[in-house]
N, C-alpha and C positions, 0 to 999 in steps of 0.2 A: 503494499499499499504506500510505501515512502516513495518508492520510485514513481508512482501517478502524480506526484505534486510537480515532477518536472513540467509537466503540460501547463499549469498557471504560471510556475517560475519562469520558463522559456517566453510565454505569451507577455508577461511583463517586461522581459528582457528586451524583447522585439519591440515593444512600443518605447522603452527608453531609448533604444539605439535610434528609431525612427525620428524621436524628438533630438537628439543629438545631430543627425542628418539635416533635419528642419532648418536648426540654427545654422548648420555650414554652409546650406544654401543661401540663407536670408543673410549671411554676413557678405555675400558677394556684392559687387556695384549693379545697381538696377539700370546702368545705362544712361544714355543721354537723355535731356528732356523729351524730346520726340520719342524715344524709344519708350520711355515711361508714359507717356500720354497714350501711345497704341497699348501696350500692356495694361494701363488702366481702364481701358474701354472692354477689352477681352475681360478682363476680370470682373467689372461690372455687370457685364452681360451673362457670364457663366454664373455670378452668384445670384443675381437676380432670377434666372431661370430654375436653378437648384432650389430656391426659397419658395417660388411658386409650385415647383413639382413636389415637394416634400409637404407643404400646406395641404395641397389637393389630395396626396396618398393618404395624410394623417387621418382624414375622415374616414378612409377605406380601411387603414389599420385598424381604427377603434371599432367599426362596426364589425369587421370580421374576428376582432379578440371576444366580442360579446356573442357573438355566434358560436365560436369554438368553445368558451367556457359554460355556456349553457347546455349546448346539444351533447357535448362529451361528458360534462359535468353529471350529466342524469345518467350515461349509460357505462361509463368507465370510471374505475376506482383513480382517485386523484385527477381526474381528468377536468376538473376545474383549474388546475395549475396550466393546463395548455394556454388559456389566452393569455396571462402574464408573461409567459414563456415565448409566445409569438410576438408579443409587443418587444421583448428585451432583444430577439433576433432581428427584427425590422428596425431598432434602434440602433444596433452595433452594425448593421450594414450599411445604413445610411451615414453613420459617422465615419465609417472606414472610406467611404466614397468622398463624403467633404473633406476629410482630412487629405487625401490624395490629390482632390483637385485643387485645393489650397496650395499646397506647394509646389504642383504643376504651374499653377498662374503667377507665382513667383520666379519660377526658374527659367520660364522662356526669356524674357528679356535679359536675365543674367546670363544665361547661355550664350545668346547672341553678341552680348557686349563683351564676353570674354573670348569670343572668336577672335577678337581683335589680336590676341596674343598667342593663337595657334590651337589647332585641334585638341591637344592635350590639356589646355586650360579649360575648354567648353565642355570637353565630354563629361569628366567628373560632376559638373553641376547638372547635367541633364540627367546622367544615371541616378547620381543620389539622390535627385529630386524624385525619380521614378521610385525608387527605392523605398523612400518614405510611404508611398502607397503601398507597396509590396507587403511590408514589414507591419503596416497598419493593419492590412487584411488578415494576416496569420495571427497578429497579436490579438487584435479583438474577436477573430472567430474562435479561437483555440480557448482563451480567457473565458468568454461566453459559455460555451460548451462545459469546459470545467465547472464555473460556478453552478449551473443546473445540475450536472451529474452529480457533484459533491453534496449540493443540498437534497437531491431527491434519491440518488442510487438506482434511478431508473431510466435506461435509455430510450424507452417510448416516449418520456417526457420532454427528451432533448429533440425529437422531432418537432415539436411545437416551435422552437428554437429556429430549427432550420427550415421550416416553412417560413416563418418570419422574414429569415434571411433570404430566401428564395424568391417569394412574391416580391420583396421589395427589389431584388436584384432583376426581376422580370420586368417590374415598371420602370426602374433605372436604365436598363438596356434598351427597352422599346422608346421610351421617353426621349432618352437620349440619342438614339440611333436615329429616329425620325426628325430630329432637331437637326443633327450634324450632316444629314444627307440632303434636307431641303435646302440648306445654305450651299453646300458644296455643289449639288446639282445646278441650282441656279446661277451660282458664279462661274461655273465653268460653261455652260450653255451659251450664256449672255458674253460674259467676259473673253474667254477664249475663242470661241466659234465664232460669234455674230460680231464682236468688237475687235478681235485679234490683239487684246492685252494679256500681260503675264498674268499667272495664278494669282499671286499676292499682291497686284497691283492695288494701290490706294484710291484709286480713281472708281474701283468696283464696290459699289454700294453694299455687296453681301460679303466683303471680304473679313470684316469684323465678325459677322455672325458664322462664316466659315470656321475661323478660329476659335471661336467660343466654342462651336460644336465639338470640336477636336478635344476639349477638355470636359464637357458634359456626356460625350459618347463613348470616347476611348479611355479616359481616365476614370470618371465617376462610375460610367457603366460596366465597363469591362471588369475593374476591380470589385462591384458589386458581383458580378457573374461569376468569378472565380472564387469569392468569398462564401457564395452558394453551393458552388461544387464541392469546395474543400470542408465545408460543414457537413455537406450530405454524405460524403464518403465516409467520413469518421462516425456518424450516427448510424449508417446502414451497416458498418462492421461491428459497432457496438451492439446492435439489436441482434445481430447474427451472433455475437459472443455470449450474449444472455439467453441466447435458446437452451431449452431443457437440456439437450445431449451436451453442448460444451459447458454448461453449468456443472452438470456431474464430471466430465473429464477434470474441470479446474480444480473443483473442491478435492478430488482425490489426489490431484498432482500438486497443487497449490495451498491446500486449505482456504481457498480463496474462490467463491462460486463465480466472481464477476472478473477473474483474472485475464480472460479471453476479451472481456468489454474493456477492461482498462488499457489493453495492449495497442489499440490505435492512437488513445491519446499519448502514450509513452513515444510512439514512433512520429507523431506530429510533433512532440516537443525536439526530437531530434534533427527532424527537418528544419524547424527555426533556427537551430544551431548551425546547421550545414547552410542555410541561406545567409546568415551572417556573416559567415567566413567566406562564402561565396562573392558578398557584396565588398567585401575588403580587398578580395585579390583581383576584381575586374579593374585592369589597367589598360591605356592606350598611350602610344608615343606619339611624337610631335607629327610622324609621317605614317603611324599606325592606320589598322582597318578597324573602324568603330564595331562593324558588325562581326568581325572574327573575335574581338574582345568580349562581345555580348555571348556569342556561341560560347566560348571557352568558359565563362565565368558559369554557363549553364552546365556544361558538363564537370567542371570542377564540382560544383554543389553535389551533382548526382554521384561523383565519386566519393565525396566526403559522407554522403548520407549512407550510401551502401556500407562504408566502412562503421560508421556509428551504429547503425541499426544491427549490423553482424555482431559488435562487440556486448551490445544490450542483450539482444536475444539469447547468445551464449550465456553471459554472464546470470541472467535471471531464470535460465532453464527452460525457457520455451522450446519447441522443436524447431530445429534450423530450417525445415521446409516451409513455415511461415515466413522466415526471412528470404527465403527463395522467392516465395509468391510476390512479397513485396519488391524484390528486385526485379523480376519480370515485369511487373507494372512500370517501373521506372525507365526500364530499357525500352520497353514499347513506346513512352511518352517521348524518348529521343527520338526514336525511329519514325515515329509519327511527326515530328518536327524536321528532321531532316528531309522527308518527303514532301512536306508543305512547302520548305525552302525550295525545292527543286523545281514544283510545280509553279511557284508565284515570283520566285527572284528575278532580278533584272538581268543578271548575269547568266542565267539558263536558257537552254534551248527553247521550251514551251513559250516563254515570254517573247524571245525574238522572232519565233514563227509567228504569234498573233501580230507583232508589230509589223512583219513583212506582210502579213495579209491585209493591213489597214492602206495598203498602196492601192488595192482593189474598190475600197469604200468600206463604210461602217458596218454593212450588211455581212460581208466575208469577216470581218474583224470580230462580230458578236458571235457568228458560225463556229469560228475557230477556237475562241476562247471558251464557249459554252462545251466545245467537244473535249478540250483539254480538261475542263472542270469534272467531267464526267468520267475521264481516264483517272484523273486524281483521286477519286473517291476509293478506289480500289485497295491502295495499298494501306491508308488508314483501317479500312474495314477488316482488312486481312490481318493487320497488326492488332486488332482489338479481339478478333476472334480466337488468332492464337494465343495472344497473352491470356485470355480469358480461361481457354482449355488446358494451357500449361499449368497456370496457377491452380486450377482445379485437380488436375492430375497429380502435380506435387504435393497437394495436401491432403486428397482424398484418402488415401491409404493411412492416415493417421486415425481415422475412425469413420468410416463411410457412414455409419448409423448416426454419427453425432454431429454431422454437419461441417466436417472440417473442409469439404470440396468447395462449397460456394463461400464460406467462410475466407478460403485462399483467394477466390475471385474477389472478394471485398478488399481483401489487404492488397491486391494488385491496384486497385485504384487508391487506397491510402499512399502506396509507394508513389505513384504518378504525381499526386497532388500534395505530396509532403514538402516539395520544393517550391511551392506557390509563391513564397516571399520573393524567390529570384525571378520566376517566371513573370510576375506583376512588374517586378521592377523593369525588366526588359521591355514590356507591353507599354507602361506609364512613361517609358523614356521616349517612344514614338511621338507621341502627340506633343510632348514638350519640344523635341527637336523641330517638330512642323510648324509649331507656333514661333519658335527663336528664327526660323527661315523666313517666315512671314514677316516678321517684326524686323529683320533685318532690310528685307528688300523696301517695306514701306518707310523705314526712317532712312533711306538712301544711304545705307552703308556702303564701303567699299567692295570691289568685286571679288578682291582675296576673302572677305570675311564672309560673303554670300556663298562662295565656292566652299567654304568650310562647312557652313551651315547645310547646304546640299548635301556633302558627304555625310553628315551626321544623320540627315534626312532620309537618306537612301538606307542606311542601316537600320533606322526606325520603322521604315515601311517592310523591311523582311521580318523585322524582329515583332512587329504586329501580326504580321502573317503566319509565323511560326507559332505565336502565343495562341492565335485563334485555333490552329490545328491541334496545338496542345490540350486547349481547353474543351473542345469537341471531343477528343480521344479520350479524356480525363473523363468528361461527362458520361460517355458510352461505358466505361467500366463501371460508373459510379451508379448509373442507373440499372446496369444488370444487378449489382449489390442491392440496391432499393427494391428492385422486383422480388429478388430471394427474401429481403426483410420483408415486404408485403405477405408473401407466402407464408413465412414465419409466425407473423401476428394473426393471420387466417387461422392457420392450424392450431394455433395457442389458444384462441377463441372457440373453435368449431370443429377440431381434430383434423385428420387428414382429409383433404380436398385435393382432387386431381384437376389440372388445366389442360385435358385433351382438347386437342384443335377440331376434332371432329364433333365434338359437343356443340351444339348450335348456339349457346349462350357465348361461348369463349370464341367461336368463328365469327359472330356478329360483333362482338366487342373488339376483335382485331381489325376488323374492314372499317368500324368507325375510327379506330386508333390511328389507321394507315392514313386515312384523310385529315386528321387533326394538323399536321405540320403544315400541310400543301394550305388549309384553310387559313391558319395563323398567318403564313408568309405572305399570302396574298392580301389580308388585311393590313400588314404593316407597309408592304409596298405601294398598296392603294393610298395609303395615309401619306407616305412620302410624296407619290405622285401628286395628289392634290395639293398638298401644301407647297410643294415645288412649283406647281402651275401659279401660284399667287405670288410666290417670290419671284419668277421670271418676270411677271407683268410688272411688279414694282421696281425692278432692276431697269427694265425698257424704260419704264415711265421717266425714271430719274435721267437715264442718258438723253431721252429725249426732251424733257423740261428744263434741265439745269443747263444754261449756256456756258459754253467751254468745258464740261466735265470731262467728256470723251478726248479733248486735245489737252487735258490738263493744265487748264489757264489757273493762274493765281486767283484764288478766291472762290474758285468753282469746287465746292466740297459736297460729297454725296451726304445723303441721311443715312447713316451706320444704324441709327437706333429704330428706324423704321423697319429694316431688314431685319433685324434681331428681334424685334416685336411679332413679326410675321412668323418666324422660326419657333418661337417660344409658345406663342398661342396655337400654332397648329399642333405641335407636340403635344401640348397638354389636352387638347381636345382628341388627338387620335390615340393616346395610349392607353386609357382604360379599358374600352370595349374590347380589342381581342384579348387583353390578359384575364378580365373577367369571364369571357366565354370559356377559356381553356378551364377555369376552375368549376365553372357551373355544369360543362359537360360532361366532366371527369365524374362530379356527384351524381349527375342524371344517370350515367351510364350504370353506376353501381345501384343508385336507390331503385329506378324504374325497372332495371333487369331484376331486380330481387322482388319486387312487387308482383311482376308478370310470373317469376318462377312460383312464388307464394300460390298463384291462382292455379298452376299446373301441378305441382307437387313432387313427389319422389319420381324419377331419379334425381330432379333438377332443384331440390329444395335449397341449393346455394347457388342458384344461377346467377344473381346478381353479383356475387363475388367472383365466380368465374368468367362472367362478362368483363368484369373490371380489370382481371388478369390478363384477357386477351387483349382487352383495350389498351394496357401498359405495354405489352410486348408489341403489337402494331405500331404504336407511336414512338416507341423506342428506335426499332428498326428503321421507320420510315423518316424520323427526326433524323437520326444519324446521316442518312444518305443526303436529304435536303441541305443539312447544314455543312456537312463537307463540300457538296457541289457549289453552293452560294460562296461558302468564304473563300476557296480556292481560285474559283472563276473570277470573283472579284477582286482578289489581289493579283492575279494574272494580267486581268484587263489595265489595271492601275500601271502596273509596272511595265507593261508594254508600250503604254503611254509615256512613260518617264524616259524608256529606250529611246523613243524618237525624240523628245525633249531634250536629251543629252546629246544630240546632233545626228543620229542615225536616219536614213531614209527620208531626208531634206529638212530635219529638225522642226523647230517651232515655226507656226504657222503656215506649214505644209500641208498639202490635201492628206496626207497621209496622217500628219498630226491631228486635223479635225476629225477624221474617222476614228481615231484612236480614243479622242476625247470622248466622242459620243459612245463608243465601247466602253469607257472608264465610268461614262453617268450612269449606263446600264448596271454596271458592275458594283457602284457605289451603295445601293440598298441590298443589293446582295450580300457584300462582304462587312457592311457595318450596322446594317437594320436588322433583317431578317435571319441571316444566317447564324451569328453568334447569339442572337435570342433563342434560338430553337434548342440548343441545349439547355437552356435555363428552362424553358418551357416543358422539355420532357422529365426534367428534376421536379419543377413544381407540380406536375400530374401525378408523377410518384408519390410525391409526400402528401398530397391530398388524399389520395389512395390508400395509403397506410395509415393515417391518422385518421380517416373516417370508416377505416375496415371493421373495427369494433361495433360502431353503430349499424351497419349494414348487416354485420352477423345477427345483431340484436333482432331487425327486421325479419330474419329467416327464423327465428327461434321462439 
């Protein structure tokens, strides 16, 4: 039991280290008055949106907490505690997003100003700014899980915390994704294609909204996304570890029936230690490669974690097969990241092929990018499948009847997500350097400075693409573990229940589940489309009605605030409906299915439970396909455009460039709105099913 204290201790350590890094970033010069003005406008827009978003979500959180407390409080022992745990999870997730975004808003201008003294001066500011986000995510997440578990000793109650984190992550990712792509699509289509001006040109009315979107979408949104996956993987393995079979094994081996429920918390603590060391080790020389530095930081963190967890597993007397399952997940995460890098990187064949196809126009660019996106799905899916099978067969011989096989699958997800601190640091680095590049151009900095920020930004684009692939892969393993946790909860309440695909309830649920990611993605991208239409009309109006704006005449200033307001209002309007639909449909499949089963009777007395199991399976597999396709093809279109902008195939302003911009615009809501939101969506669905499973069983009995 003493070793489990490593979880809250390392969580507090992560928070303290993130505070140190915050002060490090804040101690650097914020640049010239012009840079401070631009950075201030971005900061004001991001803070205003986040405030409005959190105020809107507070009402939803309050209503949901009441529903959870009343419904589960009646049917489940200690169910009344779910509501407070849900609120706690929501607050921790929101706080992690806020802290990460706040330091990103401070790091952007400081990175641009430091670029005057070279790459090696600018890179640490951007990376350590991202590390504040990464360490805040793991620190608050592990601390929150530890607090609830120590107070209740019941992993099922930690589901409430996880659901709060996941629901907030879903809203943050959807809202931030719609905001950022509304601005990005509008800025690109009017600015680059119609007006022929650079991406971050201060004449573009949407340029500040675009920079704000990088922060609310890629920092606050992605941070909340990985917060959710991290917590969900831990709680799934805790529930599996607290199953009847593993409790008996733990009691006889350790004298502690929850020894296997404690282990994921201990491993997560080791992951924080490895991430902190990894952050310290990331360095880049004056003429170094930022992308290489980020990748090596991740690889070193993985190696450190493998070593630490081996020592802990051996010392505490746990079977080494469990450490093997954790290592399999970690290695699978690296392979998925490398695969994503190949299919999205500006230096690889797929991006160059898509760029070359742009010579013939936007249609062939889109066809080629979409095709490579389809191909790119196969390696990660293969990796997830092999990792799951290997983890299962490594651990299953420890006790086939005790549940060690599925416990091993869950532990592989914990392995992949234990280094989230380092992964989020690399992800948050991306929007920081993207903003710094925009600030440098808008402030009229020297070409050498803009070139350095371009190099930082190119590494950031690849880092973001790899992070998205990693997040989707981790979500895949996590929801498989959550599916097993759902089955464990159901069987604890109602005895052994089969989920045979030929059962009509399972089959119907699976078909509904398969369709949900497509419906969810469509709603999000329609939201982007509707909002981008308003943004494009406003940008055109300003270029048309403000004299001298296109020519850049002195005194002709765009109305940035109007575009920021359009993006914010549209995002807030569009974020709730698709997220609420996901929760409502999940509950409806279980509840309506069970009411129908009650009217039919044996052998379908648990039809609702079986329909919900099929629904989760269908949504998981369909969701992974859509998420990988959208994230990878979107990243591919983006880097194909950047390849041309670097001087290939006629460079900026050429026909190929304009076609690539259209392809990138199609890919924007793919990679930054729908794609990364899908892994959060399937996690939320799995958590809702597991939380309400006892209630649906009660309907059957």
